[in-house]
C-alpha positions in Angstrom: 2.9 -8.6 12.0 -0.7 -8.7 11.1 -1.2 -5.1 10.1 -5.0 -5.6 9.3 -5.7 -7.2 12.5 -4.2 -4.4 14.5 -5.8 -1.4 13.3 -9.4 -2.8 12.4 -10.8 -1.7 15.4 -8.7 1.8 15.5 -10.7 2.3 11.7 -13.7 1.3 12.5 -13.9 3.5 15.6 -13.2 6.4 13.8 -9.6 7.1 15.4 -8.0 7.6 12.0 -10.1 10.6 12.0 -7.5 12.6 14.3 -5.3 15.1 12.6 -2.2 12.4 13.2 1.1 13.4 11.5 1.9 17.0 11.5 1.2 16.1 7.7 -2.2 16.4 8.3 -2.4 19.4 10.1 -4.4 20.9 7.3 -6.0 17.9 6.1 -9.9 18.4 5.4 -12.2 17.4 8.4 -15.0 16.3 6.2 -16.6 12.9 6.4 -15.7 12.1 2.7 -11.9 12.6 3.3 -12.1 10.3 6.7 -13.6 7.7 4.2 -10.7 8.0 1.6 -8.1 7.9 4.2 -9.3 5.1 6.0 -9.6 3.4 2.5 -6.2 3.9 1.1 -5.0 3.2 4.9 -6.8 0.1 4.8 -5.6 -1.0 1.3 -1.7 -0.2 2.2 -1.8 -2.3 5.0 -3.6 -5.3 3.4 -1.0 -5.2 0.7 1.5 -5.5 3.9 0.0 -8.4 5.1 -0.6 -10.1 2.0 3.2 -9.7 0.9 4.8 -10.0 4.2 6.5 -6.7 3.3 7.8 -6.3 7.3 9.6 -9.0 7.1 13.2 -8.6 8.9 12.7 -4.6 7.6 14.2 -1.8 9.5 14.7 1.0 7.5 12.9 2.0 4.1 14.2 4.3 1.2 10.7 6.0 0.0 11.2 7.2 -3.4 9.7 10.6 -4.0 9.0 11.9 -7.7 6.8 14.9 -6.9 4.0 13.3 -8.3 0.6 12.5 -6.7 1.4 9.0 -6.4 5.1 9.2 -4.3 3.5 12.2 -1.9 0.1 9.9 -1.0 2.4 6.8 -0.3 4.9 8.8 2.2 1.7 10.5 3.8 0.3 7.0 4.4 3.0 5.5 5.6 3.9 8.2 7.8 0.3 7.9 9.6 0.6 4.2 9.7 3.9 5.0 11.8 2.8 7.8 13.5 -0.1 5.5 14.9 2.9 2.6 15.7 1.8 0.4 13.1 4.7 0.5 11.2 8.1 -0.4 12.8 10.5 0.7 10.1 12.4 3.7 10.1 12.0 6.1 6.7 14.0 8.2 4.5 12.8 10.2 1.5 14.7 10.8 -1.7 14.0 12.8 -4.7 16.5 12.1 -7.6 16.8 15.3 -9.4 17.4 14.1 -13.0 18.6 17.4 -14.2 15.2 18.5 -16.1 14.9 22.0 -17.3 13.2 24.1 -15.1 12.8 21.6 -12.4 11.7 23.8 -9.0 15.1 22.4 -6.5 13.7 24.1 -3.7 9.7 22.2 -3.4 10.8 18.9 -2.2 13.3 19.9 0.3 11.5 22.9 2.1 8.3 20.7 1.7 9.8 17.5 3.8 11.7 20.1 6.1 8.4 21.7 6.6 6.7 18.2 7.6 10.0 17.0 9.4 10.8 13.8 7.4 14.2 12.9 7.3 15.7 13.2 3.5 17.6 12.8 1.0 17.9 15.2 -2.6 20.4 13.4 -4.9 21.5 15.1 -8.0 22.0 12.9 -11.4 21.9 14.4 -15.0 20.3 11.4 -16.3 17.7 13.8 -18.3 20.7 14.5 -20.7 21.4 10.9 -20.9 18.1 10.0 -22.0 18.0 12.5 -24.6 21.2 11.6 -25.9 20.6 8.1 -26.2 17.0 7.6 -27.2 16.1 8.3 -30.8 13.6 11.2 -31.6 10.2 10.0 -31.9 11.4 6.9 -29.5 9.8 6.4 -25.8 11.6 7.7 -23.1 10.3 5.7 -20.2 12.3 2.6 -20.3 16.0 4.0 -20.6 14.7 6.8 -17.7 13.0 4.2 -15.4 16.4 2.0 -15.4 18.5 5.1 -14.8 16.7 6.0 -12.0 16.3 3.1 -10.2 19.8 2.3 -10.6 20.6 5.5 -8.9 17.8 5.0 -5.9 19.2 1.5 -5.6 22.5 3.0 -5.0 21.4 5.7 -2.6 19.3 2.6 -0.6 22.9 1.0 -0.1 24.5 4.0 1.0 21.9 4.9 3.7 21.8 1.4 5.2 18.0 0.6 3.7 16.7 -3.0 3.4 14.2 -1.9 1.0 13.5 0.6 -2.0 9.7 1.6 -1.6 7.8 3.2 -4.8 4.3 4.6 -5.6 2.9 2.2 -8.3 -0.5 2.0 -8.0 -3.5 -0.3 -9.3 -3.6 1.1 -12.3 0.1 1.0 -13.0 0.3 -2.3 -12.2 -2.6 -3.3 -14.9 -1.3 -0.9 -17.4 2.0 -3.1 -17.5 0.1 -6.2 -17.5 -1.6 -5.6 -20.6 1.6 -4.0 -22.1 3.4 -7.2 -21.8 0.2 -9.0 -22.9 -0.2 -6.5 -26.0 3.1 -6.1 -27.1 5.2 -8.6 -25.0 3.5 -11.5 -25.5 3.9 -12.7 -22.1 1.9 -12.8 -18.7 4.2 -10.4 -16.5 3.0 -7.5 -14.5 4.7 -5.4 -11.8 5.1 -7.1 -8.3 3.9 -5.6 -4.9 7.1 -7.0 -3.2 10.7 -7.9 -5.4 14.2 -9.2 -4.8 16.2 -7.0 -6.7 18.7 -8.9 -8.8 21.7 -8.5 -6.9 19.7 -9.8 -4.0 20.5 -7.0 -1.2 17.3 -4.9 -1.3 13.6 -5.5 -1.5 11.9 -3.1 -4.0 8.1 -2.7 -2.3 4.9 -1.3 -3.8 2.6 -0.8 -0.7 -0.1 1.3 -3.0 -0.7 -2.3 -5.1 -4.3 -2.2 -4.4 -5.1 1.6 -4.2 -6.7 3.2 -7.2 -5.3 6.2 -8.8 -8.6 8.0 -8.7 -8.3 7.7 -4.8 -4.9 9.1 -5.1 -5.7 11.9 -7.3 -8.4 13.2 -4.8 -6.1 12.6 -1.6 -3.4 14.3 -3.6 -5.9 17.3 -4.1 -7.3 17.7 -0.3 -3.7 17.5 1.2 -2.7 19.9 -0.9 0.7 18.2 -1.9 2.8 20.7 -4.2 3.1 18.4 -7.2 6.1 18.4 -10.0 5.0 17.8 -13.4 7.2 15.5 -15.2 9.1 17.4 -18.5 10.5 13.8 -19.8 8.0 10.9 -20.2 5.1 13.6 -19.1 5.9 15.8 -22.4 5.4 12.7 -24.8 2.1 11.4 -26.7 1.1 8.3 -28.0 2.8 6.3 -25.2 1.8 2.4 -25.5 1.3 3.1 -21.5 -1.2 5.6 -22.3 -3.2 3.4 -24.8 -3.4 1.1 -21.9 -4.9 3.7 -19.5 -7.1 4.8 -21.7 -8.3 0.7 -22.4 -8.8 0.5 -19.0 -10.7 3.7 -18.7 -13.4 2.8 -21.5 -13.7 -0.9 -19.9 -14.4 0.5 -16.3 -17.0 3.2 -18.0 -18.9 0.5 -19.5 -18.1 -2.1 -16.7 -17.9 -0.7 -13.7 -15.6 -2.4 -11.2 -13.8 -4.4 -14.1 -10.3 -2.7 -12.5 -10.2 -4.5 -9.4 -11.7 -7.5 -11.1 -8.7 -7.6 -13.0 -6.5 -7.1 -10.1 -8.0 -10.1 -8.2 -7.6 -12.2 -11.6 -3.7 -11.3 -11.1 -3.8 -12.9 -7.6 -5.5 -15.9 -8.4 -3.8 -18.1 -11.3 -4.3 -21.4 -12.4 -1.2 -22.5 -14.0 -2.9 -25.9 -15.6 -5.5 -23.4 -17.4 -2.9 -21.5 -19.3 -0.7 -22.9 -22.2 3.2 -22.6 -20.2 4.6 -26.3 -20.3 7.4 -24.7 -17.8 4.7 -23.4 -15.3 2.8 -26.6 -15.3 3.6 -30.1 -15.9 1.5 -31.3 -18.9 3.5 -34.0 -20.0 2.9 -35.9 -16.5 -0.5 -35.9 -16.7 -2.2 -39.2 -18.2 -5.1 -41.5 -17.7 -5.3 -43.7 -14.8 -5.9 -47.2 -15.4 -9.3 -48.4 -14.5 -7.7 -51.8 -13.6 
């Protein structure tokens, strides 16, 4: 199913400016917001096409943290579904990790108001992370593993084919450079991944979306943002250093982030140094005779 071809005419004709899903009832009607919305929709459907995300899919679990990115992801998926361009059933899921002062009512109230099927799952991973991670060490790795494991479980219990996450362009680039500088390998977040058990896909439809665009979208849509009191409370994280580095490069050389993202899609194994990836041992000079 070529989503890009199916809605290109709609976007150009301006039909995407209509209110759409009930979520957009109070959205701005400005030209700038409509352009932003169209751009994000275009990027999501391009990710669908490039990575064949809709192949065999029937039901998705959409991870909803309460941050701008996951709110934006849900809104864009609902927008496409309302237009009949996403033939997949959606269920939103928030994992309540037991963080102190977490406003438990915000997400269920919001999801109920906009008519989205959802599940709120409580698991006190906060206490586990605080207990297991030494003082001064980074929470993110353990927190992410615990959260992902619980979301996999919920996805199976809900009969879902995929877990859909709100990672965007900057997340992908930051992960690449973290692996590059600290892990000694070329790797990032794939837009489509089969889990280790082989029974669930992990999809990232916002792979081409810029974080700045998602931030503007969140403000315009007045999403009820919930801050993270765990990893968000730590300073000096490696990811923050990568974010600052990329922001500095983008300031000095505008457009470099998009160039870097394109580079991750145009890999030439014969021009790297991995003999497992390319058969350097098979290379030989042809005998002129």
